[in-house]
PAZA-378877 format. One record per residue (C-alpha): x, y, z. Coordinates in steps of 0.25 Angstrom, whole numbers. Layout:
N
@xx:X | yy:Y | zz:Z
...
END
This chain:
350
@xx:-154 | yy:-503 | zz:88
@xx:-162 | yy:-492 | zz:80
@xx:-172 | yy:-491 | zz:92
@xx:-161 | yy:-489 | zz:102
@xx:-155 | yy:-478 | zz:93
@xx:-169 | yy:-472 | zz:92
@xx:-171 | yy:-472 | zz:107
@xx:-158 | yy:-466 | zz:110
@xx:-161 | yy:-455 | zz:100
@xx:-174 | yy:-452 | zz:107
@xx:-168 | yy:-452 | zz:120
@xx:-157 | yy:-442 | zz:116
@xx:-168 | yy:-433 | zz:110
@xx:-176 | yy:-433 | zz:122
@xx:-164 | yy:-429 | zz:130
@xx:-161 | yy:-417 | zz:120
@xx:-176 | yy:-413 | zz:121
@xx:-176 | yy:-413 | zz:136
@xx:-163 | yy:-406 | zz:137
@xx:-168 | yy:-395 | zz:128
@xx:-181 | yy:-393 | zz:136
@xx:-173 | yy:-393 | zz:149
@xx:-165 | yy:-381 | zz:143
@xx:-177 | yy:-374 | zz:139
@xx:-184 | yy:-375 | zz:152
@xx:-171 | yy:-372 | zz:160
@xx:-172 | yy:-358 | zz:167
@xx:-163 | yy:-347 | zz:162
@xx:-151 | yy:-345 | zz:170
@xx:-150 | yy:-332 | zz:177
@xx:-142 | yy:-321 | zz:171
@xx:-138 | yy:-314 | zz:183
@xx:-142 | yy:-310 | zz:197
@xx:-149 | yy:-298 | zz:192
@xx:-156 | yy:-304 | zz:179
@xx:-170 | yy:-300 | zz:184
@xx:-174 | yy:-288 | zz:192
@xx:-173 | yy:-273 | zz:194
@xx:-161 | yy:-264 | zz:195
@xx:-162 | yy:-251 | zz:204
@xx:-151 | yy:-241 | zz:200
@xx:-146 | yy:-234 | zz:213
@xx:-139 | yy:-221 | zz:210
@xx:-131 | yy:-220 | zz:223
@xx:-127 | yy:-208 | zz:230
@xx:-124 | yy:-196 | zz:221
@xx:-109 | yy:-194 | zz:219
@xx:-104 | yy:-205 | zz:229
@xx:-106 | yy:-220 | zz:229
@xx:-112 | yy:-228 | zz:218
@xx:-125 | yy:-231 | zz:211
@xx:-130 | yy:-246 | zz:213
@xx:-140 | yy:-255 | zz:207
@xx:-151 | yy:-263 | zz:215
@xx:-156 | yy:-276 | zz:210
@xx:-170 | yy:-280 | zz:213
@xx:-176 | yy:-294 | zz:208
@xx:-189 | yy:-294 | zz:200
@xx:-197 | yy:-299 | zz:211
@xx:-191 | yy:-289 | zz:221
@xx:-187 | yy:-300 | zz:230
@xx:-172 | yy:-297 | zz:230
@xx:-163 | yy:-284 | zz:228
@xx:-149 | yy:-281 | zz:228
@xx:-142 | yy:-268 | zz:229
@xx:-128 | yy:-264 | zz:222
@xx:-128 | yy:-275 | zz:212
@xx:-118 | yy:-269 | zz:203
@xx:-108 | yy:-267 | zz:214
@xx:-111 | yy:-281 | zz:219
@xx:-108 | yy:-287 | zz:206
@xx:-97 | yy:-278 | zz:201
@xx:-90 | yy:-274 | zz:214
@xx:-90 | yy:-259 | zz:209
@xx:-99 | yy:-247 | zz:210
@xx:-107 | yy:-242 | zz:198
@xx:-105 | yy:-227 | zz:200
@xx:-112 | yy:-215 | zz:204
@xx:-124 | yy:-212 | zz:201
@xx:-131 | yy:-224 | zz:195
@xx:-140 | yy:-217 | zz:186
@xx:-147 | yy:-228 | zz:177
@xx:-147 | yy:-242 | zz:172
@xx:-151 | yy:-248 | zz:158
@xx:-152 | yy:-262 | zz:153
@xx:-147 | yy:-268 | zz:139
@xx:-147 | yy:-282 | zz:136
@xx:-140 | yy:-289 | zz:147
@xx:-133 | yy:-277 | zz:152
@xx:-136 | yy:-265 | zz:161
@xx:-130 | yy:-251 | zz:160
@xx:-128 | yy:-243 | zz:173
@xx:-125 | yy:-228 | zz:172
@xx:-118 | yy:-221 | zz:184
@xx:-121 | yy:-206 | zz:182
@xx:-111 | yy:-199 | zz:191
@xx:-100 | yy:-209 | zz:189
@xx:-102 | yy:-208 | zz:174
@xx:-102 | yy:-223 | zz:173
@xx:-109 | yy:-233 | zz:164
@xx:-109 | yy:-248 | zz:168
@xx:-114 | yy:-260 | zz:160
@xx:-118 | yy:-273 | zz:168
@xx:-124 | yy:-286 | zz:165
@xx:-139 | yy:-284 | zz:168
@xx:-140 | yy:-298 | zz:175
@xx:-127 | yy:-299 | zz:183
@xx:-124 | yy:-284 | zz:184
@xx:-109 | yy:-287 | zz:181
@xx:-102 | yy:-275 | zz:175
@xx:-100 | yy:-277 | zz:160
@xx:-94 | yy:-263 | zz:156
@xx:-93 | yy:-249 | zz:162
@xx:-89 | yy:-235 | zz:156
@xx:-88 | yy:-221 | zz:161
@xx:-84 | yy:-216 | zz:146
@xx:-92 | yy:-204 | zz:141
@xx:-102 | yy:-204 | zz:152
@xx:-105 | yy:-190 | zz:159
@xx:-117 | yy:-190 | zz:168
@xx:-123 | yy:-203 | zz:162
@xx:-138 | yy:-205 | zz:165
@xx:-146 | yy:-215 | zz:157
@xx:-144 | yy:-225 | zz:146
@xx:-151 | yy:-232 | zz:135
@xx:-146 | yy:-244 | zz:125
@xx:-149 | yy:-244 | zz:110
@xx:-142 | yy:-251 | zz:99
@xx:-131 | yy:-256 | zz:107
@xx:-128 | yy:-242 | zz:113
@xx:-129 | yy:-237 | zz:127
@xx:-134 | yy:-222 | zz:127
@xx:-131 | yy:-215 | zz:140
@xx:-136 | yy:-201 | zz:143
@xx:-126 | yy:-191 | zz:150
@xx:-128 | yy:-178 | zz:156
@xx:-114 | yy:-174 | zz:154
@xx:-110 | yy:-162 | zz:164
@xx:-123 | yy:-160 | zz:172
@xx:-122 | yy:-145 | zz:171
@xx:-119 | yy:-145 | zz:156
@xx:-131 | yy:-146 | zz:147
@xx:-123 | yy:-148 | zz:134
@xx:-115 | yy:-160 | zz:136
@xx:-126 | yy:-171 | zz:138
@xx:-125 | yy:-183 | zz:130
@xx:-129 | yy:-198 | zz:127
@xx:-117 | yy:-207 | zz:127
@xx:-117 | yy:-220 | zz:119
@xx:-110 | yy:-232 | zz:123
@xx:-109 | yy:-246 | zz:117
@xx:-119 | yy:-254 | zz:125
@xx:-111 | yy:-266 | zz:126
@xx:-97 | yy:-260 | zz:129
@xx:-100 | yy:-247 | zz:135
@xx:-90 | yy:-241 | zz:125
@xx:-94 | yy:-226 | zz:122
@xx:-98 | yy:-223 | zz:108
@xx:-104 | yy:-209 | zz:107
@xx:-113 | yy:-198 | zz:113
@xx:-125 | yy:-190 | zz:109
@xx:-126 | yy:-175 | zz:114
@xx:-140 | yy:-173 | zz:120
@xx:-148 | yy:-162 | zz:128
@xx:-144 | yy:-160 | zz:142
@xx:-149 | yy:-170 | zz:153
@xx:-151 | yy:-183 | zz:146
@xx:-157 | yy:-193 | zz:155
@xx:-165 | yy:-206 | zz:152
@xx:-166 | yy:-212 | zz:139
@xx:-175 | yy:-222 | zz:131
@xx:-174 | yy:-230 | zz:118
@xx:-185 | yy:-231 | zz:108
@xx:-182 | yy:-236 | zz:94
@xx:-170 | yy:-229 | zz:88
@xx:-171 | yy:-218 | zz:98
@xx:-166 | yy:-215 | zz:112
@xx:-174 | yy:-204 | zz:120
@xx:-166 | yy:-196 | zz:130
@xx:-173 | yy:-188 | zz:141
@xx:-166 | yy:-175 | zz:145
@xx:-169 | yy:-173 | zz:159
@xx:-159 | yy:-162 | zz:160
@xx:-148 | yy:-166 | zz:169
@xx:-146 | yy:-156 | zz:180
@xx:-155 | yy:-147 | zz:172
@xx:-168 | yy:-149 | zz:165
@xx:-171 | yy:-153 | zz:151
@xx:-183 | yy:-157 | zz:143
@xx:-178 | yy:-166 | zz:131
@xx:-179 | yy:-180 | zz:125
@xx:-168 | yy:-183 | zz:116
@xx:-170 | yy:-193 | zz:105
@xx:-157 | yy:-201 | zz:101
@xx:-156 | yy:-209 | zz:88
@xx:-150 | yy:-222 | zz:92
@xx:-144 | yy:-226 | zz:78
@xx:-138 | yy:-212 | zz:75
@xx:-135 | yy:-209 | zz:90
@xx:-140 | yy:-195 | zz:88
@xx:-149 | yy:-186 | zz:95
@xx:-161 | yy:-184 | zz:85
@xx:-172 | yy:-177 | zz:93
@xx:-175 | yy:-169 | zz:105
@xx:-189 | yy:-169 | zz:111
@xx:-193 | yy:-159 | zz:121
@xx:-201 | yy:-164 | zz:133
@xx:-205 | yy:-159 | zz:147
@xx:-194 | yy:-155 | zz:157
@xx:-185 | yy:-165 | zz:163
@xx:-188 | yy:-178 | zz:156
@xx:-185 | yy:-189 | zz:167
@xx:-190 | yy:-202 | zz:161
@xx:-195 | yy:-208 | zz:148
@xx:-202 | yy:-221 | zz:143
@xx:-207 | yy:-227 | zz:130
@xx:-221 | yy:-232 | zz:130
@xx:-227 | yy:-244 | zz:122
@xx:-230 | yy:-235 | zz:110
@xx:-216 | yy:-230 | zz:110
@xx:-219 | yy:-216 | zz:115
@xx:-209 | yy:-209 | zz:124
@xx:-214 | yy:-204 | zz:137
@xx:-206 | yy:-194 | zz:144
@xx:-208 | yy:-190 | zz:159
@xx:-202 | yy:-176 | zz:162
@xx:-201 | yy:-171 | zz:176
@xx:-200 | yy:-156 | zz:174
@xx:-191 | yy:-147 | zz:180
@xx:-190 | yy:-148 | zz:196
@xx:-195 | yy:-138 | zz:206
@xx:-180 | yy:-133 | zz:208
@xx:-178 | yy:-130 | zz:193
@xx:-179 | yy:-115 | zz:189
@xx:-193 | yy:-118 | zz:183
@xx:-200 | yy:-131 | zz:188
@xx:-208 | yy:-138 | zz:177
@xx:-217 | yy:-151 | zz:179
@xx:-216 | yy:-165 | zz:173
@xx:-222 | yy:-170 | zz:160
@xx:-224 | yy:-183 | zz:153
@xx:-222 | yy:-183 | zz:138
@xx:-225 | yy:-194 | zz:127
@xx:-216 | yy:-193 | zz:115
@xx:-219 | yy:-199 | zz:102
@xx:-206 | yy:-206 | zz:98
@xx:-210 | yy:-206 | zz:83
@xx:-212 | yy:-191 | zz:82
@xx:-204 | yy:-187 | zz:95
@xx:-215 | yy:-178 | zz:99
@xx:-221 | yy:-176 | zz:113
@xx:-235 | yy:-181 | zz:111
@xx:-241 | yy:-180 | zz:125
@xx:-236 | yy:-173 | zz:137
@xx:-242 | yy:-173 | zz:152
@xx:-239 | yy:-162 | zz:162
@xx:-237 | yy:-165 | zz:176
@xx:-242 | yy:-155 | zz:186
@xx:-232 | yy:-150 | zz:197
@xx:-223 | yy:-163 | zz:197
@xx:-211 | yy:-169 | zz:191
@xx:-213 | yy:-184 | zz:187
@xx:-202 | yy:-194 | zz:184
@xx:-199 | yy:-208 | zz:181
@xx:-208 | yy:-212 | zz:170
@xx:-208 | yy:-227 | zz:167
@xx:-217 | yy:-236 | zz:158
@xx:-222 | yy:-250 | zz:161
@xx:-235 | yy:-258 | zz:157
@xx:-239 | yy:-247 | zz:147
@xx:-239 | yy:-236 | zz:157
@xx:-231 | yy:-224 | zz:162
@xx:-226 | yy:-222 | zz:176
@xx:-219 | yy:-211 | zz:183
@xx:-217 | yy:-204 | zz:197
@xx:-222 | yy:-190 | zz:201
@xx:-225 | yy:-183 | zz:213
@xx:-223 | yy:-195 | zz:223
@xx:-231 | yy:-205 | zz:215
@xx:-230 | yy:-215 | zz:203
@xx:-240 | yy:-213 | zz:192
@xx:-244 | yy:-221 | zz:180
@xx:-250 | yy:-216 | zz:167
@xx:-255 | yy:-223 | zz:154
@xx:-248 | yy:-219 | zz:141
@xx:-261 | yy:-216 | zz:135
@xx:-265 | yy:-206 | zz:147
@xx:-269 | yy:-192 | zz:144
@xx:-265 | yy:-187 | zz:158
@xx:-255 | yy:-189 | zz:169
@xx:-260 | yy:-198 | zz:180
@xx:-265 | yy:-191 | zz:192
@xx:-263 | yy:-202 | zz:203
@xx:-250 | yy:-210 | zz:206
@xx:-251 | yy:-225 | zz:207
@xx:-240 | yy:-226 | zz:218
@xx:-238 | yy:-215 | zz:228
@xx:-223 | yy:-217 | zz:228
@xx:-211 | yy:-210 | zz:220
@xx:-196 | yy:-211 | zz:221
@xx:-182 | yy:-208 | zz:215
@xx:-187 | yy:-216 | zz:203
@xx:-200 | yy:-224 | zz:199
@xx:-201 | yy:-234 | zz:188
@xx:-213 | yy:-243 | zz:184
@xx:-210 | yy:-257 | zz:178
@xx:-219 | yy:-268 | zz:175
@xx:-227 | yy:-271 | zz:188
@xx:-220 | yy:-262 | zz:197
@xx:-216 | yy:-247 | zz:200
@xx:-202 | yy:-245 | zz:206
@xx:-200 | yy:-232 | zz:215
@xx:-185 | yy:-230 | zz:219
@xx:-183 | yy:-222 | zz:232
@xx:-169 | yy:-215 | zz:234
@xx:-172 | yy:-213 | zz:249
@xx:-162 | yy:-203 | zz:255
@xx:-153 | yy:-204 | zz:242
@xx:-141 | yy:-209 | zz:251
@xx:-145 | yy:-223 | zz:256
@xx:-153 | yy:-235 | zz:250
@xx:-165 | yy:-232 | zz:242
@xx:-177 | yy:-241 | zz:238
@xx:-186 | yy:-245 | zz:227
@xx:-201 | yy:-247 | zz:230
@xx:-208 | yy:-256 | zz:220
@xx:-223 | yy:-255 | zz:218
@xx:-233 | yy:-264 | zz:211
@xx:-239 | yy:-257 | zz:199
@xx:-252 | yy:-265 | zz:200
@xx:-255 | yy:-263 | zz:215
@xx:-246 | yy:-250 | zz:216
@xx:-241 | yy:-256 | zz:230
@xx:-227 | yy:-256 | zz:235
@xx:-221 | yy:-270 | zz:232
@xx:-208 | yy:-268 | zz:238
@xx:-197 | yy:-258 | zz:242
@xx:-182 | yy:-262 | zz:239
@xx:-169 | yy:-255 | zz:244
@xx:-160 | yy:-250 | zz:233
@xx:-147 | yy:-243 | zz:233
@xx:-145 | yy:-228 | zz:234
@xx:-154 | yy:-219 | zz:225
@xx:-162 | yy:-229 | zz:217
@xx:-164 | yy:-222 | zz:204
@xx:-168 | yy:-233 | zz:193
@xx:-176 | yy:-246 | zz:192
@xx:-172 | yy:-255 | zz:181
@xx:-178 | yy:-269 | zz:177
@xx:-169 | yy:-280 | zz:173
END
């Protein structure tokens, strides 16, 4: 009798162990159709129609246009300016429509939306449960620009911070948010530093004209790429690449471009990438000079390097479908070209 009870107990124990092992070995269920892949934000035609989002799988084998409308049966708004991730959510900013939309990053189902306290919204960053959104305000008024603050979960508006004109891209490091002031329809040369805890502007750093992109390197330096004032400005200036010490808030290194207007600074695998004069360039953060030769003879509406690839978007005629060209970083060869929506402006990695 005791032996039978022992064998029964041993049998049940084996079932439990096998069951636990099977649970551990079972593949995770997919969270949604867009769990792994790349999002392309397409601005859409200016003033009419709507921006869209293109999805591309990580292996580039499949793609799908207009995924937001497919899932939610509504348009995003005009112009789709930018996208940002936060936990299991994605925030989409429609500039002309003054609309902020929150969706699930895996299914793209809409979770919340608002048009409250938005006026020419551009880009956003998430910190301490808050969404910080740059706004130009009236494009022809240099005194009404601000960063709006929303609850990241509900999109309820909380407050705003007045800043210098033309706030554009922004990046978070520690307890600070750094905001590049490209200048709206004018030209600016400032980086604002916002304290996340106090939600206040604490410092302004002067850089080159028209800062268009910024990244943080592995040593927590802030790199700012400035395009300079274009040829049609009252006085043309050329680009600069500047490194800022984020402890002292000082520009410690500055590189001058000759007769050119670089853009689209990105950082991957410990190196800086940007586009300039019809090519894509790479630079070590320890370099003492700008590179003289491009690694890829291509440029586009936007360029970003990420992991093993460089993505070049092409707006074509700005009225019909664009495309993204994807290059292998090692071979520098074109891997694939994929059709997108109208005016593909940004590339984001889910």
